[in-house]
C-alpha positions, 0 to 999 in steps of 0.5 A: 571481810574477817571470817571465822570458819568452822573446825573439822577435826581441827581443819577450817571449812567454809559455809555457802551460809554464814552470819554476821557479828554485829558492833554493839555501838555501831551496828556495823558488821564486825565479821562473818562467821560460817555456820554448820547445819544439822546435817555436817555436824552429824556426819562428822560425829560418825568419825567420834571414835577415830578422832578420840583414839588419836588423843589416846595415843598420846599420854597425859603427861603429853597433853599436860605440856600440850596445855601448859605450852597453849597457855602461853600462845592464848595470852601473847601470840597471833594466831590463826582465825581462818588459816583459808585466808591468811587472817591471824588475830594478835591478843589485842584484836581478840580483845578488841573484838570480844568486846565489841560483839559481846558489850563485855568491857576489854577490862573484864575480857582482859580478865577472864582471858586470864582466867583461861590462862591460868586453867590451862598453865594449872590443868595438872592441879586442876585435875587434881581436883576432879579426880581427887588426887589420882594417879593420871597414869591410870588413863595411859594404860586403863588401870593403876594401882592406889592403895594397893589395889587395882583402880580401873575407869572407862571412857563413857564417851567419844566426844564431850559436844559443847553447847557455849552461852555469850554471856562471859568468856570465863565459862570456857575454862570448864570443859577444857580439862577435857583435852588431858582426860583424852575425850575430843570436843565438839563445840557450839559457840554463843552467837556473839561470842564465837572468838574464845572458843576459836582463839582456844582452839587455835592456841591447842592446835599450835601447841601440838595438839591433834586436830582430831580432838577439836571440833568447832561449829558455830550452828543454829539451834537445830544444830545444836540439838544435833549435838546433844543428841549424838555426842556420848556426853554433853554440856549445855549451858543457858538461861532455864528455858534452854535448860529446862527439857534437858535436865533429866537426861544423864548424858547432859550436864546442865549449866543454868541459872546460878541462884548462887546466895550469900547467907548471914546467920543469926549470930553474924547479922548485927555484924552486917557491915563487916561483909559489905563488901563481901555482899558487892563483890559476889554481886559484881564481879565480872559485871554480874554476868556469871553463873557464881554472881550472887543474885540473893542475899539472906539473912535473919535480921537488918534487911532494911539496912542490908540493902540500903547499904548495898545500894549504896555500895553498888551505885559507886560503880559508874557506868563507863564506855567499854574501853575505859580501864575502870569499866566494870559493868557490861553493856547490852548487845540488844539494847532491846533486851535492857529495856526489856527485863527493866519492864519485867523488873518494873512489872513484877514490882507491882506485886506487893512484897518487894521495893526497888532500894536503888530507886528509892534512895538513889533515884535515876532510870535503871536502864543507861545509855552510854558512849553508844551503848545500853546498859543496866544499873546496879539494882538492889531490890529489898524483898519482905515476902520470901515467895516474891517472883522477884527473889527467884530471878537472875539477869545479866546484870548487877542484881540482887535480892535482900529477902529477911527470914528464920534461920531455923527456914532458910535453907528450906526457903533459899532453893536451888543454889549454885554457890552459898557463902555462909556467913556463920560460926553458928556450929549447928547452922555449919553442920545443916549447911553441911548436910543440905542438898540445895548448895552445890557449893558451899563457901563457909565464912565471908568468901565471895560467891565468885570466888573459885579454886580451882581444886575444887569442882565447878559445876558437877565433875567433868572427869565423873562426867565423862569416866566411870570407875569399873571392877578389874580382877586380874590372875597375873 
């Protein structure tokens, strides 16, 4: 039986308490995974300052070189899986395991694998975006001269705790900069997606990263809480109910639902058909599983035409088996969750002000059984009422509501928005978009919401989360 260990300061550890990872099609056990209890996590975190010293002994340049080597190892090498048993894992075996426990098609697993490789390989560019071009030697010496004055940054954390999800491997690119920023990691993997963070850790270890920098703790909710309470700084991924309790804690960088949107200004509404591909990509790329995926299209006019066109466009995405090279929609590892989501959508549709355009135009069932898996087919809802509950909904499949409001009301009604793609050439509206506080990442022009420029922070700024600038004066 394949076993996934705990990593304690980079060293594998087997627990008597294990959980099983199940195959989404057959229900058979794919692997067993050791679970860390909160006492073990608390005890190990007492060594956080010592672990950080191991990273501080290396220069940023050396750590960037380690990341670059790890990038190649991650995608091409046979890496240790459980050194205690002598088990290893090839890239193809990683893709297979990731797919059969999460329900993500292999094609999307490979795409996310490449995303992680790119971030590791181009880490210097990523850090340049996070630090706004700061001379990274400041992290080696404690200070640097910039524009004729001394600049100093103080580390805020001996470890970065990260409580991870299972929805998409791409999220793992967000914590990777911690290593060259000289902050050790305490990772809690998702219950169905332990494969990627473990493989990243093993690639970093093989590339020369100090083991003290890498803690990997599969655990239960109490263990997750221990990580969040005891880590000086942390990242938390989850749904609205998971992250709500931690939003007010400045030590925790929250990554919850994105509620990303495409906004069509009054000057471009007549040309909606020109932007149909941008809208469809925003909704459906990566199987609709990312917080970057658009869950809303807000327009000043032609909502009926846009909803109909988008429904027909998304209907071209065929539900295919997970191993099909063209598969683009992920299966649900728990079929019951898919059915409950569909039932919730139907219940909310009973409230006036919303229509399921996909069902109205194309018929058929939202829940689809294919090749032993359960899927939800892409769904477009037209909402006449901008306060309808489906306007604020976000699900783990290609789902989008199309809403029509006057332009002068749009920004006050859209609510929190991780990514806003604004399709407009109206200079006044663009200026209003530049100053609005509820859009975290702004795309001006027809750029899909899921398009990422790695020289820009994604959601929050990890460097600013881990470091703060301090005044420094020296007499000599």
